[in-house]
C-alpha positions in Angstrom: 0.9 38.9 -21.3 -2.2 40.5 -19.3 -4.6 38.2 -17.6 -7.5 39.2 -20.4 -5.3 38.0 -23.0 -4.7 34.7 -21.2 -8.6 34.3 -21.0 -9.4 35.8 -24.4 -11.8 33.7 -26.7 -10.5 33.8 -30.3 -13.3 33.2 -32.9 -11.1 31.3 -35.1 -10.5 28.5 -32.7 -14.1 27.6 -32.6 -14.4 27.3 -36.4 -13.2 23.7 -36.7 -11.8 22.3 -39.9 -11.1 25.7 -41.4 -8.2 25.4 -43.8 -8.3 28.8 -45.0 -4.8 30.5 -45.8 -5.7 33.8 -43.8 -8.0 32.5 -40.9 -7.7 28.8 -40.9 -6.5 27.6 -37.7 -5.9 24.2 -39.3 -3.7 25.8 -42.0 0.0 25.3 -40.7 1.4 27.3 -43.4 -1.5 30.3 -43.4 -1.4 33.6 -41.5 -3.5 31.9 -38.9 -5.1 35.3 -37.7 -6.8 35.5 -34.3 -9.9 37.6 -34.2 -11.7 38.6 -30.9 -14.4 40.9 -29.6 -14.1 44.2 -27.9 -17.7 45.2 -27.3 -19.3 45.4 -30.5 -16.0 45.9 -32.4 -14.1 42.9 -33.5 -10.4 43.2 -33.2 -7.4 41.3 -34.7 -3.9 42.1 -34.0 -1.3 40.3 -36.2 2.5 40.2 -35.9 3.8 40.4 -39.7 7.2 38.6 -40.3 10.0 39.7 -42.8 8.3 37.3 -45.4 5.1 39.3 -45.4 7.1 42.1 -46.8 6.7 44.2 -50.2 9.2 46.5 -51.7 10.7 48.2 -49.8 11.2 45.2 -47.1 10.0 47.4 -44.1 6.5 47.8 -45.6 3.7 45.1 -45.4 2.6 43.5 -48.6 -0.9 44.7 -49.7 -2.3 41.6 -50.6 -1.2 40.2 -46.9 -3.0 43.2 -45.6 -6.1 42.6 -47.9 -6.2 38.8 -46.5 -6.1 39.9 -43.0 -9.0 42.3 -43.4 -10.9 40.0 -45.4 -10.5 36.8 -43.1 -11.1 39.0 -40.2 -14.3 40.2 -41.2 -15.6 37.0 -42.5 -14.8 35.5 -39.3 -16.4 38.3 -37.6 -19.6 37.6 -39.6 -19.7 34.2 -38.5 -19.1 35.0 -35.0 -21.8 37.5 -35.1 -24.2 35.1 -36.5 -23.6 32.6 -33.9 -24.0 35.2 -31.1 -27.1 36.3 -33.0 -28.4 32.5 -32.6 -27.3 32.6 -29.0 -24.4 30.1 -29.5 -20.8 30.2 -28.9 -18.8 29.7 -32.0 -18.7 26.4 -33.4 -21.7 25.1 -31.4 -24.2 23.2 -32.9 -24.8 23.5 -36.4 -21.8 25.1 -38.5 -22.3 28.5 -39.9 -20.1 29.6 -42.5 -19.6 33.0 -44.6 -17.8 33.9 -47.7 -16.4 37.1 -49.1 -18.9 38.7 -51.7 -16.7 41.9 -51.9 -13.6 43.5 -50.5 -12.7 47.1 -51.1 -9.4 48.1 -49.4 -8.1 51.9 -49.6 -4.4 51.8 -48.9 -3.7 55.5 -47.3 0.0 54.9 -46.1 2.6 52.1 -46.2 2.0 49.7 -43.1 5.4 49.1 -41.5 6.1 45.6 -41.0 8.3 46.0 -37.6 5.5 45.7 -35.4 2.0 44.1 -34.7 -0.7 45.6 -37.1 -4.4 45.8 -35.9 -7.7 45.5 -37.9 -10.6 46.9 -35.9 -13.9 46.1 -37.6 -17.6 47.4 -36.9 -21.1 46.1 -38.6 -22.4 48.5 -40.8 -25.2 46.6 -42.4 -26.8 43.2 -41.6 -29.2 40.9 -42.8 -30.3 37.2 -42.5 -27.8 36.4 -45.3 -25.3 39.3 -45.4 -23.2 41.4 -43.3 -21.3 44.3 -44.1 -18.1 45.5 -41.9 -16.1 48.8 -42.0 -12.5 48.0 -41.1 -9.7 50.5 -39.9 -6.3 49.0 -40.3 -3.6 50.4 -38.0 0.4 50.0 -37.9 2.2 49.1 -34.6 2.5 52.8 -33.9 -1.4 53.5 -34.1 -1.2 55.0 -37.6 -4.3 54.5 -39.7 -2.8 53.0 -42.8 -5.9 51.6 -44.6 -9.8 51.4 -44.4 -11.9 48.9 -46.0 -15.3 47.5 -46.4 -16.0 43.9 -46.6 -19.7 42.2 -47.4 -19.7 38.8 -46.3 -22.3 36.4 -47.5 -23.8 33.4 -45.5 -23.1 30.0 -47.4 -24.8 26.6 -47.1 -23.2 23.7 -45.4 -22.3 22.1 -48.8 -19.6 24.9 -49.4 -17.2 23.6 -46.8 -17.5 20.2 -48.4 -15.1 20.0 -51.2 -16.8 17.1 -52.9 -20.0 19.1 -53.3 -18.8 22.7 -53.7 -18.5 22.7 -57.6 -21.8 20.7 -58.0 -23.7 23.9 -57.6 -21.9 26.2 -60.0 
């Protein structure tokens, strides 16, 4: 492991109490993806396991791919909001975003026999909305999917399960 990987700060590690299936560091049964900044691009490298397979078994399940892309972009939107406010992820008042829309274009099968990489860049941003364009690569650098994700900033009550449904 390179020195930069040892010192890398992952966005999800600062999102205390996040139990999301895809990005929650506090969900033992989830994907527990890890995202980081590479300049203005956010990167997520994920090692699929055999149980992430589709049919045939050497190809990743499309729903798992969509979850990785979705959660990577939502976490990137949160991290960007913290950065815009001059704070570290998780510092001070909590910032939460949720998915408003997700479009994935599956271009080629994604092989499951090595790490996959999602690279996202912000294509539009307002105070409440962040839109990402994402490229998704198999371990050998082949572009297998591209996507767009729109994330919306949500109030703190969103993360409180006792108050979540009172607003619907």
